[in-house]
C-alpha positions as CSV (number, residue, x, y, z in Angstrom):
1,X,39.8,-125.3,-74.3
2,X,36.6,-126.7,-75.8
3,X,34.1,-124.4,-77.5
4,X,30.6,-125.6,-78.4
5,X,27.6,-123.9,-79.9
6,X,24.3,-125.3,-78.7
7,X,20.7,-124.4,-79.5
8,X,19.0,-123.1,-76.4
9,X,15.4,-123.0,-77.4
10,X,14.2,-125.9,-75.3
11,X,13.7,-127.9,-78.5
12,X,15.8,-130.7,-79.9
13,X,18.0,-129.5,-82.8
14,X,21.3,-128.0,-83.9
15,X,22.4,-124.6,-84.9
16,X,22.9,-124.6,-88.6
17,X,24.6,-121.2,-88.7
18,X,28.2,-120.4,-89.2
19,X,29.6,-118.7,-86.1
20,X,33.0,-117.1,-86.8
21,X,36.0,-117.7,-84.6
22,X,39.6,-117.0,-85.4
23,X,42.3,-119.6,-85.7
24,X,44.0,-117.9,-82.8
25,X,42.3,-116.6,-79.6
26,X,43.7,-114.3,-77.0
27,X,41.5,-114.3,-73.9
28,X,43.5,-111.9,-71.8
29,X,41.3,-108.9,-72.6
30,X,38.3,-110.9,-71.2
31,X,39.9,-112.2,-68.0
32,X,40.1,-110.5,-64.6
33,X,42.7,-111.2,-62.0
34,X,45.5,-112.4,-64.2
35,X,48.9,-110.9,-64.7
36,X,49.3,-112.7,-68.0
37,X,49.8,-110.4,-71.0
38,X,48.5,-113.0,-73.4
39,X,46.3,-116.0,-72.8
40,X,46.7,-117.5,-76.2
41,X,44.9,-120.5,-77.7
42,X,45.4,-122.0,-81.1
43,X,42.7,-124.0,-82.9
44,X,43.6,-127.6,-83.5
45,X,40.4,-129.5,-84.1
46,X,36.9,-128.8,-85.5
47,X,34.0,-131.3,-85.4
48,X,31.3,-130.7,-88.1
49,X,27.8,-132.2,-88.2
50,X,26.3,-132.5,-91.7
51,X,22.5,-132.9,-92.0
52,X,21.3,-135.4,-94.5
53,X,18.0,-134.3,-96.0
54,X,17.7,-131.8,-93.2
55,X,16.7,-134.5,-90.7
56,X,17.9,-134.7,-87.2
57,X,17.9,-138.6,-87.3
58,X,20.0,-138.8,-90.5
59,X,23.3,-137.1,-90.3
60,X,27.1,-137.4,-90.8
61,X,30.1,-136.2,-88.8
62,X,33.5,-135.2,-90.0
63,X,36.5,-133.6,-88.3
64,X,39.2,-131.2,-89.3
65,X,42.6,-131.6,-87.5
66,X,45.8,-129.5,-87.4
67,X,49.0,-131.5,-87.3
68,X,52.2,-130.6,-85.6
69,X,53.6,-128.9,-88.8
70,X,50.5,-126.6,-88.9
71,X,48.8,-128.4,-91.9
72,X,45.1,-129.0,-91.8
73,X,43.4,-132.2,-92.8
74,X,39.7,-133.2,-93.3
75,X,38.9,-136.6,-91.8
76,X,35.8,-138.1,-93.3
77,X,35.4,-141.8,-92.3
78,X,38.4,-143.5,-93.9
79,X,39.3,-140.6,-96.2
80,X,41.9,-138.1,-95.1
81,X,42.6,-135.1,-97.4
82,X,44.6,-131.9,-96.9
83,X,42.6,-128.7,-96.8
84,X,43.1,-125.0,-96.3
85,X,42.1,-123.3,-93.1
86,X,39.6,-121.1,-95.0
87,X,37.5,-124.2,-95.9
88,X,37.3,-125.1,-92.2
89,X,36.1,-121.7,-91.1
90,X,33.2,-121.7,-93.6
91,X,31.4,-124.6,-91.8
92,X,28.8,-124.5,-89.0
93,X,30.4,-126.6,-86.3
94,X,29.5,-128.7,-83.3
95,X,32.7,-127.9,-81.4
96,X,36.1,-126.3,-81.8
97,X,39.0,-127.3,-79.7
98,X,41.9,-125.0,-78.8
99,X,45.2,-125.7,-77.2
100,X,47.3,-123.2,-75.1
101,X,49.8,-121.3,-77.1
102,X,52.8,-119.4,-75.8
103,X,52.7,-117.0,-78.7
104,X,50.0,-115.9,-81.1
105,X,51.6,-116.1,-84.5
106,X,49.1,-114.6,-86.9
């Protein structure tokens, strides 16, 4: 599942606001016509756009990824560093990507 936050004002720009989403999502309460008790999704990637001097034409992108062991990493050009999930959740993001999860371990 791909989740993106876009500015819908008719003007060019990006939303510079942190929008909170959990690391685990259960969409079952929001779905009709399903017999699934849990429609679980686990966050595995976050793309962040950093403004340079608050200018739309000068910016930088970085990505946070979750590996198969559940460890998070910040990927910034050729530099890869381990990070805690709390650091990831504190950023305004361009998109968050979730993968289906059979269980929602919290």
